[in-house]
mmCIF file as gemmi writes it, N, C-alpha and C atoms, coordinates in Angstrom:
data_model
loop_
_atom_site.group_PDB
_atom_site.id
_atom_site.type_symbol
_atom_site.label_atom_id
_atom_site.label_alt_id
_atom_site.label_comp_id
_atom_site.label_asym_id
_atom_site.label_entity_id
_atom_site.label_seq_id
_atom_site.pdbx_PDB_ins_code
_atom_site.Cartn_x
_atom_site.Cartn_y
_atom_site.Cartn_z
_atom_site.occupancy
_atom_site.B_iso_or_equiv
_atom_site.pdbx_formal_charge
_atom_site.auth_seq_id
_atom_site.auth_asym_id
_atom_site.pdbx_PDB_model_num
ATOM 1 N N . MET Axp A 1 ? 0.618 -1.226 0.143 1 0 ? 1 A 1
ATOM 2 C CA . MET Axp A 1 ? 0.019 -0.067 -0.102 1 0 ? 1 A 1
ATOM 3 C C . MET Axp A 1 ? 0.673 1.279 0.046 1 0 ? 1 A 1
ATOM 4 N N . ILE Axp A 2 ? 1.767 1.321 0.908 1 0 ? 2 A 1
ATOM 5 C CA . ILE Axp A 2 ? 2.692 2.304 0.869 1 0 ? 2 A 1
ATOM 6 C C . ILE Axp A 2 ? 3.551 2.538 -0.389 1 0 ? 2 A 1
ATOM 7 N N . MET Axp A 3 ? 4.049 1.451 -1.079 1 0 ? 3 A 1
ATOM 8 C CA . MET Axp A 3 ? 4.487 1.646 -2.381 1 0 ? 3 A 1
ATOM 9 C C . MET Axp A 3 ? 3.824 2.256 -3.251 1 0 ? 3 A 1
ATOM 10 N N . LEU Axp A 4 ? 2.438 1.954 -3.522 1 0 ? 4 A 1
ATOM 11 C CA . LEU Axp A 4 ? 1.389 2.489 -4.345 1 0 ? 4 A 1
ATOM 12 C C . LEU Axp A 4 ? 1.45 4.089 -4.006 1 0 ? 4 A 1
ATOM 13 N N . LEU Axp A 5 ? 1.266 4.38 -2.852 1 0 ? 5 A 1
ATOM 14 C CA . LEU Axp A 5 ? 1.286 5.918 -2.534 1 0 ? 5 A 1
ATOM 15 C C . LEU Axp A 5 ? 2.567 6.505 -2.875 1 0 ? 5 A 1
ATOM 16 N N . LEU Axp A 6 ? 3.745 5.879 -2.866 1 0 ? 6 A 1
ATOM 17 C CA . LEU Axp A 6 ? 4.913 6.548 -3.122 1 0 ? 6 A 1
ATOM 18 C C . LEU Axp A 6 ? 5.14 6.459 -4.86 1 0 ? 6 A 1
ATOM 19 N N . LEU Axp A 7 ? 4.652 5.679 -5.318 1 0 ? 7 A 1
ATOM 20 C CA . LEU Axp A 7 ? 4.909 5.282 -6.787 1 0 ? 7 A 1
ATOM 21 C C . LEU Axp A 7 ? 4.21 6.443 -7.709 1 0 ? 7 A 1
ATOM 22 N N . GLY Axp A 8 ? 3.369 6.985 -7.429 1 0 ? 8 A 1
ATOM 23 C CA . GLY Axp A 8 ? 2.715 8.15 -8.043 1 0 ? 8 A 1
ATOM 24 C C . GLY Axp A 8 ? 3.732 9.531 -8.145 1 0 ? 8 A 1
ATOM 25 N N . PRO Axp A 9 ? 4.061 10.052 -6.973 1 0 ? 9 A 1
ATOM 26 C CA . PRO Axp A 9 ? 4.958 11.117 -6.762 1 0 ? 9 A 1
ATOM 27 C C . PRO Axp A 9 ? 6.295 10.689 -7.273 1 0 ? 9 A 1
ATOM 28 N N . LEU Axp A 10 ? 6.622 9.611 -7.188 1 0 ? 10 A 1
ATOM 29 C CA . LEU Axp A 10 ? 7.982 9.167 -7.655 1 0 ? 10 A 1
ATOM 30 C C . LEU Axp A 10 ? 8.122 9.193 -9.161 1 0 ? 10 A 1
ATOM 31 N N . MET Axp A 11 ? 7.024 8.789 -9.792 1 0 ? 11 A 1
ATOM 32 C CA . MET Axp A 11 ? 7.183 8.872 -11.336 1 0 ? 11 A 1
ATOM 33 C C . MET Axp A 11 ? 7.019 10.196 -11.705 1 0 ? 11 A 1
ATOM 34 N N . ILE Axp A 12 ? 5.944 11.079 -11.114 1 0 ? 12 A 1
ATOM 35 C CA . ILE Axp A 12 ? 5.916 12.476 -11.375 1 0 ? 12 A 1
ATOM 36 C C . ILE Axp A 12 ? 7.379 13.057 -11.285 1 0 ? 12 A 1
ATOM 37 N N . PHE Axp A 13 ? 8.053 12.747 -10.086 1 0 ? 13 A 1
ATOM 38 C CA . PHE Axp A 13 ? 9.538 13.501 -10.141 1 0 ? 13 A 1
ATOM 39 C C . PHE Axp A 13 ? 10.521 12.927 -11.077 1 0 ? 13 A 1
ATOM 40 N N . LEU Axp A 14 ? 10.249 11.71 -11.404 1 0 ? 14 A 1
ATOM 41 C CA . LEU Axp A 14 ? 11.431 11.193 -12.404 1 0 ? 14 A 1
ATOM 42 C C . LEU Axp A 14 ? 11.026 11.484 -13.967 1 0 ? 14 A 1
ATOM 43 N N . LEU Axp A 15 ? 9.865 11.765 -14.267 1 0 ? 15 A 1
ATOM 44 C CA . LEU Axp A 15 ? 9.364 12.087 -15.375 1 0 ? 15 A 1
ATOM 45 C C . LEU Axp A 15 ? 9.335 13.742 -15.939 1 0 ? 15 A 1
ATOM 46 N N . PHE Axp A 16 ? 9.157 14.625 -14.861 1 0 ? 16 A 1
ATOM 47 C CA . PHE Axp A 16 ? 8.923 15.905 -14.964 1 0 ? 16 A 1
ATOM 48 C C . PHE Axp A 16 ? 9.95 16.662 -14.31 1 0 ? 16 A 1
ATOM 49 N N . VAL Axp A 17 ? 10.04 16.347 -13.174 1 0 ? 17 A 1
ATOM 50 C CA . VAL Axp A 17 ? 11.088 17.26 -12.144 1 0 ? 17 A 1
ATOM 51 C C . VAL Axp A 17 ? 12.307 17.297 -12.457 1 0 ? 17 A 1
ATOM 52 N N . ALA Axp A 18 ? 12.949 15.78 -12.325 1 0 ? 18 A 1
ATOM 53 C CA . ALA Axp A 18 ? 14.409 15.685 -12.593 1 0 ? 18 A 1
ATOM 54 C C . ALA Axp A 18 ? 14.892 16.225 -13.953 1 0 ? 18 A 1
ATOM 55 N N . PRO Axp A 19 ? 14.262 15.711 -15.307 1 0 ? 19 A 1
ATOM 56 C CA . PRO Axp A 19 ? 14.615 16.161 -16.332 1 0 ? 19 A 1
ATOM 57 C C . PRO Axp A 19 ? 14.784 17.845 -16.574 1 0 ? 19 A 1
ATOM 58 N N . LEU Axp A 20 ? 13.809 18.311 -15.897 1 0 ? 20 A 1
ATOM 59 C CA . LEU Axp A 20 ? 13.828 19.89 -16.024 1 0 ? 20 A 1
ATOM 60 C C . LEU Axp A 20 ? 14.662 20.543 -15.268 1 0 ? 20 A 1
ATOM 61 N N . TRP Axp A 21 ? 15.005 19.97 -13.962 1 0 ? 21 A 1
ATOM 62 C CA . TRP Axp A 21 ? 16.027 20.219 -13.136 1 0 ? 21 A 1
ATOM 63 C C . TRP Axp A 21 ? 17.265 20.236 -13.547 1 0 ? 21 A 1
ATOM 64 N N . LEU Axp A 22 ? 17.664 19.1 -14.527 1 0 ? 22 A 1
ATOM 65 C CA . LEU Axp A 22 ? 19.011 18.989 -14.859 1 0 ? 22 A 1
ATOM 66 C C . LEU Axp A 22 ? 19.031 19.74 -16.123 1 0 ? 22 A 1
ATOM 67 N N . VAL Axp A 23 ? 18.085 20.112 -17.086 1 0 ? 23 A 1
ATOM 68 C CA . VAL Axp A 23 ? 18.025 21.141 -17.933 1 0 ? 23 A 1
ATOM 69 C C . VAL Axp A 23 ? 18.538 22.341 -17.599 1 0 ? 23 A 1
ATOM 70 N N . LEU Axp A 24 ? 17.862 22.808 -16.587 1 0 ? 24 A 1
ATOM 71 C CA . LEU Axp A 24 ? 18.087 24.156 -15.896 1 0 ? 24 A 1
ATOM 72 C C . LEU Axp A 24 ? 19.39 24.334 -15.387 1 0 ? 24 A 1
ATOM 73 N N . HIS Axp A 25 ? 19.827 23.181 -14.64 1 0 ? 25 A 1
ATOM 74 C CA . HIS Axp A 25 ? 21.158 23.428 -13.877 1 0 ? 25 A 1
ATOM 75 C C . HIS Axp A 25 ? 22.157 23.55 -14.984 1 0 ? 25 A 1
ATOM 76 N N . TYR Axp A 26 ? 22.372 22.565 -16.025 1 0 ? 26 A 1
ATOM 77 C CA . TYR Axp A 26 ? 23.313 22.724 -17.032 1 0 ? 26 A 1
ATOM 78 C C . TYR Axp A 26 ? 23.263 24.007 -17.829 1 0 ? 26 A 1
ATOM 79 N N . ARG Axp A 27 ? 22.283 24.518 -18.022 1 0 ? 27 A 1
ATOM 80 C CA . ARG Axp A 27 ? 21.991 25.714 -18.768 1 0 ? 27 A 1
ATOM 81 C C . ARG Axp A 27 ? 22.603 26.931 -17.934 1 0 ? 27 A 1
ATOM 82 N N . SER Axp A 28 ? 22.048 26.856 -16.629 1 0 ? 28 A 1
ATOM 83 C CA . SER Axp A 28 ? 22.931 27.901 -15.905 1 0 ? 28 A 1
ATOM 84 C C . SER Axp A 28 ? 24.506 27.81 -15.623 1 0 ? 28 A 1
ATOM 85 N N . LYS Axp A 29 ? 25.034 26.463 -15.684 1 0 ? 29 A 1
ATOM 86 C CA . LYS Axp A 29 ? 26.444 26.481 -15.52 1 0 ? 29 A 1
ATOM 87 C C . LYS Axp A 29 ? 27.024 26.806 -16.981 1 0 ? 29 A 1
ATOM 88 N N . ARG Axp A 30 ? 26.365 26.579 -17.999 1 0 ? 30 A 1
ATOM 89 C CA . ARG Axp A 30 ? 26.836 26.879 -19.373 1 0 ? 30 A 1
ATOM 90 C C . ARG Axp A 30 ? 26.816 28.622 -19.405 1 0 ? 30 A 1
ATOM 91 N N . LYS Axp A 31 ? 26.02 29.283 -18.968 1 0 ? 31 A 1
ATOM 92 C CA . LYS Axp A 31 ? 25.763 30.564 -19.053 1 0 ? 31 A 1
ATOM 93 C C . LYS Axp A 31 ? 26.961 31.213 -18.073 1 0 ? 31 A 1
ATOM 94 N N . PHE Axp A 32 ? 27.324 30.662 -17.066 1 0 ? 32 A 1
ATOM 95 C CA . PHE Axp A 32 ? 28.395 30.985 -16.247 1 0 ? 32 A 1
ATOM 96 C C . PHE Axp A 32 ? 29.611 30.815 -16.894 1 0 ? 32 A 1
ATOM 97 N N . THR Axp A 33 ? 30.04 29.828 -17.41 1 0 ? 33 A 1
ATOM 98 C CA . THR Axp A 33 ? 31.063 29.917 -17.872 1 0 ? 33 A 1
ATOM 99 C C . THR Axp A 33 ? 31.449 30.608 -19.307 1 0 ? 33 A 1
ATOM 100 N N . ASN Axp A 34 ? 30.38 30.83 -19.854 1 0 ? 34 A 1
ATOM 101 C CA . ASN Axp A 34 ? 30.208 31.69 -21.136 1 0 ? 34 A 1
ATOM 102 C C . ASN Axp A 34 ? 30.526 33.219 -20.776 1 0 ? 34 A 1
ATOM 103 N N . ASN Axp A 35 ? 30.121 33.43 -19.507 1 0 ? 35 A 1
ATOM 104 C CA . ASN Axp A 35 ? 30.161 35.007 -19.23 1 0 ? 35 A 1
ATOM 105 C C . ASN Axp A 35 ? 31.871 35.526 -18.956 1 0 ? 35 A 1
ATOM 106 N N . LEU Axp A 36 ? 32.489 34.497 -18.646 1 0 ? 36 A 1
ATOM 107 C CA . LEU Axp A 36 ? 33.897 35.153 -18.63 1 0 ? 36 A 1
ATOM 108 C C . LEU Axp A 36 ? 34.647 35.706 -19.967 1 0 ? 36 A 1
ATOM 109 N N . ASN Axp A 37 ? 34.729 36.983 -19.959 1 0 ? 37 A 1
ATOM 110 C CA . ASN Axp A 37 ? 35.442 37.583 -21.209 1 0 ? 37 A 1
ATOM 111 C C . ASN Axp A 37 ? 36.951 37.43 -20.662 1 0 ? 37 A 1
ATOM 112 N N . GLU Axp A 38 ? 37.8 38.02 -21.641 1 0 ? 38 A 1
ATOM 113 C CA . GLU Axp A 38 ? 39.288 37.571 -21.561 1 0 ? 38 A 1
ATOM 114 C C . GLU Axp A 38 ? 39.831 38.252 -20.289 1 0 ? 38 A 1
ATOM 115 N N . ASP Axp A 39 ? 39.51 39.472 -20.148 1 0 ? 39 A 1
ATOM 116 C CA . ASP Axp A 39 ? 40.014 40.172 -18.965 1 0 ? 39 A 1
ATOM 117 C C . ASP Axp A 39 ? 39.804 39.492 -17.504 1 0 ? 39 A 1
ATOM 118 N N . ASP Axp A 40 ? 38.619 38.929 -17.737 1 0 ? 40 A 1
ATOM 119 C CA . ASP Axp A 40 ? 38.133 37.959 -16.415 1 0 ? 40 A 1
ATOM 120 C C . ASP Axp A 40 ? 39.054 36.652 -16.246 1 0 ? 40 A 1
ATOM 121 N N . ALA Axp A 41 ? 39.322 36.137 -17.352 1 0 ? 41 A 1
ATOM 122 C CA . ALA Axp A 41 ? 40.028 34.907 -17.471 1 0 ? 41 A 1
ATOM 123 C C . ALA Axp A 41 ? 41.703 35.288 -17.068 1 0 ? 41 A 1
ATOM 124 N N . VAL Axp A 42 ? 42.076 36.478 -17.619 1 0 ? 42 A 1
ATOM 125 C CA . VAL Axp A 42 ? 43.547 36.659 -17.219 1 0 ? 42 A 1
ATOM 126 C C . VAL Axp A 42 ? 43.63 37.111 -15.885 1 0 ? 42 A 1
ATOM 127 N N . GLN Axp A 43 ? 42.463 37.864 -15.155 1 0 ? 43 A 1
ATOM 128 C CA . GLN Axp A 43 ? 42.713 38.019 -13.776 1 0 ? 43 A 1
ATOM 129 C C . GLN Axp A 43 ? 42.347 36.709 -12.728 1 0 ? 43 A 1
ATOM 130 N N . LEU Axp A 44 ? 41.281 35.794 -13.144 1 0 ? 44 A 1
ATOM 131 C CA . LEU Axp A 44 ? 41.4 34.532 -12.543 1 0 ? 44 A 1
ATOM 132 C C . LEU Axp A 44 ? 42.777 33.891 -12.777 1 0 ? 44 A 1
ATOM 133 N N . THR Axp A 45 ? 43.455 33.857 -13.803 1 0 ? 45 A 1
ATOM 134 C CA . THR Axp A 45 ? 44.708 33.079 -13.919 1 0 ? 45 A 1
ATOM 135 C C . THR Axp A 45 ? 45.611 33.755 -12.776 1 0 ? 45 A 1
ATOM 136 N N . ARG Axp A 46 ? 45.835 35.097 -12.873 1 0 ? 46 A 1
ATOM 137 C CA . ARG Axp A 46 ? 46.77 35.958 -11.98 1 0 ? 46 A 1
ATOM 138 C C . ARG Axp A 46 ? 46.335 35.519 -10.543 1 0 ? 46 A 1
ATOM 139 N N . LEU Axp A 47 ? 45.178 35.761 -10.233 1 0 ? 47 A 1
ATOM 140 C CA . LEU Axp A 47 ? 44.576 35.37 -8.847 1 0 ? 47 A 1
ATOM 141 C C . LEU Axp A 47 ? 44.981 33.864 -8.392 1 0 ? 47 A 1
ATOM 142 N N . SER Axp A 48 ? 44.74 32.875 -9.368 1 0 ? 48 A 1
ATOM 143 C CA . SER Axp A 48 ? 45.117 31.612 -8.945 1 0 ? 48 A 1
ATOM 144 C C . SER Axp A 48 ? 46.648 31.433 -8.686 1 0 ? 48 A 1
ATOM 145 N N . GLU Axp A 49 ? 47.395 31.901 -9.479 1 0 ? 49 A 1
ATOM 146 C CA . GLU Axp A 49 ? 49.013 31.96 -9.468 1 0 ? 49 A 1
ATOM 147 C C . GLU Axp A 49 ? 49.443 32.739 -8.076 1 0 ? 49 A 1
ATOM 148 N N . GLN Axp A 50 ? 48.773 33.743 -7.662 1 0 ? 50 A 1
ATOM 149 C CA . GLN Axp A 50 ? 48.938 34.468 -6.548 1 0 ? 50 A 1
ATOM 150 C C . GLN Axp A 50 ? 48.616 33.539 -5.171 1 0 ? 50 A 1
ATOM 151 N N . ALA Axp A 51 ? 47.534 32.743 -5.484 1 0 ? 51 A 1
ATOM 152 C CA . ALA Axp A 51 ? 47.076 31.882 -4.219 1 0 ? 51 A 1
ATOM 153 C C . ALA Axp A 51 ? 48.032 30.901 -4.241 1 0 ? 51 A 1
ATOM 154 N N . ARG Axp A 52 ? 48.475 30.294 -5.182 1 0 ? 52 A 1
ATOM 155 C CA . ARG Axp A 52 ? 49.611 29.078 -5.167 1 0 ? 52 A 1
ATOM 156 C C . ARG Axp A 52 ? 50.72 29.761 -4.51 1 0 ? 52 A 1
ATOM 157 N N . GLN Axp A 53 ? 51.395 30.8 -4.967 1 0 ? 53 A 1
ATOM 158 C CA . GLN Axp A 53 ? 52.505 31.395 -4.431 1 0 ? 53 A 1
ATOM 159 C C . GLN Axp A 53 ? 52.276 31.718 -2.938 1 0 ? 53 A 1
ATOM 160 N N . LEU Axp A 54 ? 51.172 31.975 -2.221 1 0 ? 54 A 1
ATOM 161 C CA . LEU Axp A 54 ? 50.697 32.264 -0.765 1 0 ? 54 A 1
ATOM 162 C C . LEU Axp A 54 ? 50.765 30.919 -0.229 1 0 ? 54 A 1
ATOM 163 N N . ASP Axp A 55 ? 50.377 30.19 -0.874 1 0 ? 55 A 1
ATOM 164 C CA . ASP Axp A 55 ? 50.145 28.846 -0.357 1 0 ? 55 A 1
ATOM 165 C C . ASP Axp A 55 ? 51.543 28.102 -0.193 1 0 ? 55 A 1
ATOM 166 N N . ALA Axp A 56 ? 52.494 28.362 -0.947 1 0 ? 56 A 1
ATOM 167 C CA . ALA Axp A 56 ? 53.987 27.946 -0.765 1 0 ? 56 A 1
ATOM 168 C C . ALA Axp A 56 ? 54.475 28.838 0.2 1 0 ? 56 A 1
ATOM 169 N N . ARG Axp A 57 ? 54.273 30.005 0.288 1 0 ? 57 A 1
ATOM 170 C CA . ARG Axp A 57 ? 54.975 30.919 1.692 1 0 ? 57 A 1
ATOM 171 C C . ARG Axp A 57 ? 54.504 30.26 2.846 1 0 ? 57 A 1
ATOM 172 N N . ILE Axp A 58 ? 53.088 29.899 3.111 1 0 ? 58 A 1
ATOM 173 C CA . ILE Axp A 58 ? 52.67 29.657 4.278 1 0 ? 58 A 1
ATOM 174 C C . ILE Axp A 58 ? 53.291 28.332 4.618 1 0 ? 58 A 1
ATOM 175 N N . ARG Axp A 59 ? 53.311 27.437 3.76 1 0 ? 59 A 1
ATOM 176 C CA . ARG Axp A 59 ? 53.959 26.089 4.135 1 0 ? 59 A 1
ATOM 177 C C . ARG Axp A 59 ? 55.506 26.101 4.593 1 0 ? 59 A 1
ATOM 178 N N . THR Axp A 60 ? 56.125 27.19 3.893 1 0 ? 60 A 1
ATOM 179 C CA . THR Axp A 60 ? 57.377 27.334 4.249 1 0 ? 60 A 1
ATOM 180 C C . THR Axp A 60 ? 57.575 28.056 5.606 1 0 ? 60 A 1
ATOM 181 N N . LEU Axp A 61 ? 56.758 28.987 6.024 1 0 ? 61 A 1
ATOM 182 C CA . LEU Axp A 61 ? 56.77 29.665 6.941 1 0 ? 61 A 1
ATOM 183 C C . LEU Axp A 61 ? 56.246 28.286 8.569 1 0 ? 61 A 1
ATOM 184 N N . GLU Axp A 62 ? 55.388 27.704 7.99 1 0 ? 62 A 1
ATOM 185 C CA . GLU Axp A 62 ? 55.14 26.543 8.884 1 0 ? 62 A 1
ATOM 186 C C . GLU Axp A 62 ? 56.232 25.628 8.951 1 0 ? 62 A 1
ATOM 187 N N . HIS Axp A 63 ? 57.063 25.226 8.042 1 0 ? 63 A 1
ATOM 188 C CA . HIS Axp A 63 ? 57.89 24.351 8.325 1 0 ? 63 A 1
ATOM 189 C C . HIS Axp A 63 ? 59.109 25.143 9.096 1 0 ? 63 A 1
ATOM 190 N N . ILE Axp A 64 ? 59.381 26.399 9.05 1 0 ? 64 A 1
ATOM 191 C CA . ILE Axp A 64 ? 60.3 27.015 9.678 1 0 ? 64 A 1
ATOM 192 C C . ILE Axp A 64 ? 59.953 27.223 11.317 1 0 ? 64 A 1
ATOM 193 N N . LEU Axp A 65 ? 58.601 27.386 11.544 1 0 ? 65 A 1
ATOM 194 C CA . LEU Axp A 65 ? 58.137 27.292 12.846 1 0 ? 65 A 1
ATOM 195 C C . LEU Axp A 65 ? 58.031 26.024 13.338 1 0 ? 65 A 1
ATOM 196 N N . ASP Axp A 66 ? 57.888 24.873 12.394 1 0 ? 66 A 1
ATOM 197 C CA . ASP Axp A 66 ? 57.793 23.52 13.168 1 0 ? 66 A 1
ATOM 198 C C . ASP Axp A 66 ? 59.387 23.058 13.524 1 0 ? 66 A 1
ATOM 199 N N . VAL Axp A 67 ? 60.407 23.734 12.884 1 0 ? 67 A 1
ATOM 200 C CA . VAL Axp A 67 ? 61.788 23.453 13.291 1 0 ? 67 A 1
ATOM 201 C C . VAL Axp A 67 ? 62.32 24.363 14.464 1 0 ? 67 A 1
ATOM 202 N N . GLU Axp A 68 ? 61.803 25.761 14.536 1 0 ? 68 A 1
ATOM 203 C CA . GLU Axp A 68 ? 62.24 26.734 15.618 1 0 ? 68 A 1
ATOM 204 C C . GLU Axp A 68 ? 61.389 26.45 17.023 1 0 ? 68 A 1
ATOM 205 N N . ALA Axp A 69 ? 60.055 26.241 16.756 1 0 ? 69 A 1
ATOM 206 C CA . ALA Axp A 69 ? 59.146 26.197 17.887 1 0 ? 69 A 1
ATOM 207 C C . ALA Axp A 69 ? 58.164 24.934 17.632 1 0 ? 69 A 1
ATOM 208 N N . PRO Axp A 70 ? 58.53 23.763 17.812 1 0 ? 70 A 1
ATOM 209 C CA . PRO Axp A 70 ? 57.611 22.671 17.718 1 0 ? 70 A 1
ATOM 210 C C . PRO Axp A 70 ? 56.26 22.704 18.291 1 0 ? 70 A 1
ATOM 211 N N . ASP Axp A 71 ? 56.069 23.184 19.393 1 0 ? 71 A 1
ATOM 212 C CA . ASP Axp A 71 ? 54.886 23.424 20.138 1 0 ? 71 A 1
ATOM 213 C C . ASP Axp A 71 ? 53.797 24.445 19.494 1 0 ? 71 A 1
ATOM 214 N N . TRP Axp A 72 ? 54.091 25.368 18.537 1 0 ? 72 A 1
ATOM 215 C CA . TRP Axp A 72 ? 53.523 26.375 18.137 1 0 ? 72 A 1
ATOM 216 C C . TRP Axp A 72 ? 52.15 25.971 17.812 1 0 ? 72 A 1
ATOM 217 N N . ARG Axp A 73 ? 52.021 24.775 17.135 1 0 ? 73 A 1
ATOM 218 C CA . ARG Axp A 73 ? 50.696 24.494 16.595 1 0 ? 73 A 1
ATOM 219 C C . ARG Axp A 73 ? 49.627 24.257 17.76 1 0 ? 73 A 1
ATOM 220 N N . GLN Axp A 74 ? 49.954 23.743 18.767 1 0 ? 74 A 1
ATOM 221 C CA . GLN Axp A 74 ? 49.134 23.635 19.782 1 0 ? 74 A 1
ATOM 222 C C . GLN Axp A 74 ? 48.21 25.033 20.371 1 0 ? 74 A 1
ATOM 223 N N . HIS Axp A 75 ? 48.956 25.864 20.233 1 0 ? 75 A 1
ATOM 224 C CA . HIS Axp A 75 ? 48.54 27.188 20.47 1 0 ? 75 A 1
ATOM 225 C C . HIS Axp A 75 ? 47.28 27.779 19.433 1 0 ? 75 A 1
ATOM 226 N N . TYR Axp A 76 ? 47.427 27.363 18.325 1 0 ? 76 A 1
ATOM 227 C CA . TYR Axp A 76 ? 46.509 27.752 17.273 1 0 ? 76 A 1
ATOM 228 C C . TYR Axp A 76 ? 45.425 26.716 16.663 1 0 ? 76 A 1
ATOM 229 N N . GLU Axp A 77 ? 45.648 25.548 17.146 1 0 ? 77 A 1
ATOM 230 C CA . GLU Axp A 77 ? 44.588 24.605 16.664 1 0 ? 77 A 1
ATOM 231 C C . GLU Axp A 77 ? 43.887 24.121 17.595 1 0 ? 77 A 1
């Protein structure tokens, strides 16, 4: 009996809601990726490289602190 009650809403969801949801989702993803112009792409690449450099600096500083003050992490974690 419970299966019959759930079968109707499940079929409606699978036939109508899920396909519409997928179409709208991927349409919005495509619009977002198409909206990046050349300047935005250059800035995104530059910011990504800066983030990598900052990450490397943080790792270096953490390594130095691990050598010089091994218990420093206990105060910040």
